N, C-alpha and C positions, 0 to 999 in steps of 0.2 A: 351845578350840573346845567348844561347847555340846554338851550330850546329843542334841540333836535333829538336829545336823548329822552326828555320829558315827552315829546309827542310820541316817540315810539314804545314808552311805557303807557301812555294813555291808549295807544292802538291794541296793545297786548291785552289790556283789562276789557276793551270793548269785544275783543274776538272771543275772550274766554266767557264773558258773558253770553254771547250768542253760541259757543259750545255748549254752555250747560243748558240752553232753552232747547237745543237740538237732542241731546242726552235725555231731556225730561220728556220730550216727544217721543222718541223712540220706546221709551219706557211705557209711556201711555199706549202705543201700538202693540207692544209685546203682550200686555196685560189683557189683548182682545184676542189671543190664540188661545185656541181651545186644547186643555190639558186633557191627555188620555191616560187611563189606569196604569199603563206601563211606562208613565213618565215622560212619554214623547207629546210634541205637540201637532196639532192639525191646523195648518196654515192655508189659508185661500191664496189664490194668484194676486189678488187685489192686495192682501195684508203683506203678503211676501214684496211686491214690489214697493210698497208705502216705505216699508222697513228699510230694503235696500237704499231707496233714495233718501233717506234721511240719514242713515249710516255712511252712506258716500259723501253727504253735505257735513256730517260731523269729522269724518276723517281729512275733509278739505280744510276745515277750520282749524283741525289741529296742526295740519301742515303749515298752513298761514302763521299761526302763533309762533311755531318753530323759527320761520325763516323771518318774522319780526323781531322775534328776540335776537335772532344772529345779526340783523343789521342794526340793533341797537348796540351792540358790543362794537360793530365796525364804524359807527357814529363816535361812539365813547373813545375808541381808540386815535379816530382823527381828528377829536378835539383836544386830545392830551398834548402836553409840550413834546416838542420833537427831541428835546436833550434828554428826555427819560425814558428809557426802554419800557417796555411793558412789564417785564420780570421785575424790575426795580419799583415799578408803582405797587406792584403786590406785596413784597416783602415787607412784613411788620405793619401790615393794614388788612383789614377784613375784606375778601374778595368782594367785587362791586358786582360781577354779572353772573350768569348761570354756574351753578355749582355742580360736580361730577363725582361718583366713586371712583377711585382710583383702580385702574386695571393692573393687570401685572406689568405690561408694557410701562405705566406710569412709575411703578413701584422701582422698575430697573432703572430707568434713566434717573432716578431720584436718588437711587442709593449711593452711600459713600463711596463704594469701590468703583462705581461708574465715574462719578464727579472727579476722583484723584486721578483714575486713569485718563481723563479728559483733559485735565490739567496739565497733565505729563503729554500730552498729544498722542496718547496711545501708543506711546514707544516702550513703556516698561511692563511687557508682558500682560495685556490686560485680562482680568479675570473678574468677572462680575456675577453675581448670583441674586436673584429675586425670587421669592416664594408668594403663592397666592393662596389663601385659604379657599377650600371649596365651599361653594354655595348651593342650596336645595330649595325646592318648594317649601319645606318644612321648617327652615330655619335661616333666613336671610340675613347674614351678618351686616351690622352697620359699618360701611367703610368711612374713612376719613375723607375730607374735601379739598379738593384743589383748584386754582384757577386754571382756566382752560388755555391760555397762553403760556408758551414756554419759550424761555428766552428773549430774545428782541423779536418783536413782532413783526410777523410777514403776512399780507393780505393774501390768502389764497381762496378767497370766495366762502360760501357758506358751505360747511361740511356735510357729508351724507350722514342722517339721524342712523343710531348704532341701533340694531335689534338683535337682543339677545337671544340665542340659539339654546334650548333647553335640550339636555342630555338625560341618560337612562339614570345617571347618580342623582338628578333632582327629583327622582321619586322617591329616595331613600331620607331618613331623617339623618341628620349630620352625625356622624361617630368616627372617633379616632382611636387608635391604639399605640402603645410604646414596644410592643413586643414583636419580635421577628416571626413567630409561628402563633398560631392561636388554634387552642384545643377546644371542642364543644361537643355536645351530644345531638345527633339527629333523630327527630321523631319519625319512626316508620310504621306506626300502627298504634290505635287508641281504641279500646272498647270501653264505653261508658256504662257501668253497672248502677250509677246511682238512682235510688228509688226512697219512697217513705218507710222508717223503720219504726215498728211499734215498739213500745217498751216493754212488753211482755207477751209472752206466746206461751201455749200449753207444752207438756212434757215432749213432745214431738218436734217442736221448733217451728209448726206450721199453725196448729190448731189454736184457737181463740183461748186467751189465758183463763186459768180455774180461780186462780188466786191459792191455791194448793203449793207447798214446799217443792213441788216438782215441776212448777213454771219454769221455763227458761227465759234468759233476759234477751231482749232483741240486738242483734248484731248487725251490723251495716255490711252490704256486699262488697266485695273488692272489685275495682275496675283494673284495667289493663293497660298499661302504657309500653310499648317497645322502643327502646332507645339504643343507637348505635354510637361509638365515640368516632369522631371524625377530626381530622386534621386540617387546617385552612392556612395554606403557606400565605405570605405577605409578598406579592410580586411586584416586579418593577416593570414599567411600561415607559420607554424612552425613544428618542430619534435623535438625528442628529442633520444639520443642516449648514451649508457652506454659503457666505456671502462675502462681498468685497469690504475692506476695512473701512472704506468711505461710509458705510452705514452708520458706523459708531458715531459719526459726527453729525448725523441728519435725524435729530430726535424724533421729530413727528413720523418720519417713515420708519425707524427703528421700533417705535410702540405698535405700530399696526404691524409690522413683522413680525413680532413676539406673538402679540395676540392672536392673530388671524391665521399665521402659520405654524409656529412652535407650540402654542398651546392647544388649538383645534386639532393638531395631528396627533396630540395624546388623547385628547378627550372622544375623537373618532375610534382609535384603537380600543379605548376603554370600552366605549358603547359596545363593540364586536366582541370583546373578550367576556364582558358581563353576560351575553347571550351565548356565545359559541366556544369559549375558549374550552379546550380539553385539559383536565388537571392530569399532570404528570409527578406530584409531589412538590416541585418548584412553580408551576403555574396554575393559577385559579382555575377553578372548575365552573364552566358557565352554566346558566338555568337550563339551557337546552340539554346538558349532558349531565344532569344531576339526578340521580335515580328517585324514582317517585313522585317526579311531577306528573300532573294530570295530562290527558292529550284530549283534544275536541275535535272532530272534523265537521265541517258546516254542512246543512242540507241545500240544495239547489233549489228548494221550496222558500227560501229565507234570502231575505236582504241583508248586506253586509253588515248593517249595524244591527239585526236581528240575530246574526251568528256571534257577534261578540255578546250580546244579552246572554245567550244560551252558554256560552263559555263562563260568564261569571255565575250562573246558577251552579255551575260544577263545583266552583270555588265555596259559594255559600254552603251547599250540602256537605260539604267537607268540613263546615263550621270556621270558615274563614272569610272575612268580610275584604274584598279587593279593594285597591287603592288607587291603581293605576293600569295603564293600557300601553304599550308598545307595540308599534306598526310602521310601515313602510310609508314613505311620502304618496307613493302612488295609491295605496289603499286607502290612505287617508284622504286624499282626493275623493275616491269612490265614496267613503260614508259621508262625506260634506255634501255631495250634490246630489244624494238620494231624493227623489221625490215621490209622491203617491201618485194616483190617476187623477189628482186635480192639479197637479204641477207645483203642490205645495211641497215644502222640506220635510221630510219624514222624520228627521233625528233633532232633538230640541238642543241646538249648540247656542254656547254663550259667544256671539259674534258682536256684542257692544265693543265699543271703543276701549281698549286695553285689556278686555277678557282674556283670561287664561283658556287654552284649548281643553274642552271637557266632553266626555259622552257617557251617557247613562251615570251621570254624578262622577265620574272617575277623571281624574287629570290623564292627559295623553300626551305621550312622547313619539314624534315621527322621527326616525332616523334611518339612513341608508343601510345601516347595520343591519338591519331586519330585510329579509327577503320578502318580495311580494307574496310568496305563497304561504307565509305565516304571520300570526300574530301573538302576543303575550299578553295574559292579564294575570294580574298577582297581588298579594298583600306585602306590599315594599315597607318594610321597617319590622313587620312581624313576622313575615314568613322567610325574609333574607334581609341582611344588614350588610352595608357596603362600610368597611372600616379604612379611614386614611392613616397610613404610617407617616407618610411624607406627602404633603401637597405639592401640587404643579411647582416646579423650579425651572428657571431657566439659566444655563453659565454660559460664558462665552470665553474663549482662548484662541490666541493667534499661535500656540506652541502646540501645532499638530501637523504630522507629515510634513508637506512642502508648502504651506500656508504662507511662510514668509517671502519665498521665491514669487508667489503668484499674488501676493497682497490681499491674501483671504484671511477670513476669522472663522472659526467653527462654534455654532451655537448647539446646545445640547439642552433638550427638555425632557424632564422625567417625572414620575410620582411612582410611590408604593402603595398599594392598596391590598386589600384583602376581601373576599366576597365569601359571608358566611350564608349558608342556606340550612337552618335548622329543621323547617318545616315545608318540604318539598310540595305537599300535597295543597298548600296555600296557592299556587301558579299553576295554570292550565296553558299549555303552547296550543293554540288554534291553527287550524288549516283551512284556509280558504276554500270554498266553491262557490263557483260563479252563479248567480241567481238564474233560473228560467224564467222567472216570474217579475211583472212589474210592480 
């Protein structure tokens, strides 16, 4: 191993040690915040500024680590023999640099169909298909690992770090089905008559027992549960995109194209459908159009975060414990920047390095599929379940319309899902009201 590579590893270790110190310092500062009864924090301006400063320093160190690791890979490549391509160094060996989980783009360009088409120069009707298993906050499936370098190496500088965008499906525990249509029962009402039951009563069934033969045995009261049968169709979400055939020979750009355009297109529409789709027997019914979902309108005397908390109470009163919140990016910004009269942040948010978005102990998904007027609180998993029939897949073919004449290929991304909402009362659709108080 070259001296330059060893120096890079030593630099990374030192930077990680500094990052650990900053993380510990941020933790010590956060422990000085005053905890209120409602679960929020009271933070002084001095505390907030100190925490912001340490967090910014930690994020800067994290970026430096990523840059140093990237430069280590560059130095390692430059030190390698010129006659051996980077891909050749990888085969049959344990990867020497940073590892990453395979994306759908990776699976696409590494599939046998793609490799066979590439060997034929993409002349023999290329038709490639790759699938990606859905991931969620509840169950992050462990992916295989791959070397970051694809084919012969080309130095394009340090790549931008990838940030994972969360979608509404990430609030659901993972579930799949092999059926084309799902049948279930939806709870529309519940009367709980459970109570203590004595062993014996008097002859009238109410008075205390006398010990005589006329005594009656205690009988448990009967509760009431109203159920209606519901059919949940498995619906397809799909779209097409045309691209020039040369993209098939450009592996890095092809992976970016698949991941950022084809997959995100399906996922964005999935977000919208889970909220707003109108069921017609073939299309799934979104939560906003499901009968029995509770409604809440905020008060102008409450800040936005308080309006969220009051909607949570409506779900709790229906005996459901919410697990997630969905709102628009604009309204999430309003919630994050709320301050009290002292200038301290009103809501306790996990803003430490690498933390997930949470408020009132619930996971948050911000999506442009939600209008700025509304938000959604619910028990994802218990009150509703998303079932995958076919995970996201991408296919590509040159045999479409006049593609041959124009040198085009057509990509198709699709998935098949079903949304089951057996307990609509566990969800609360909130309508924001602009606060008039500080």
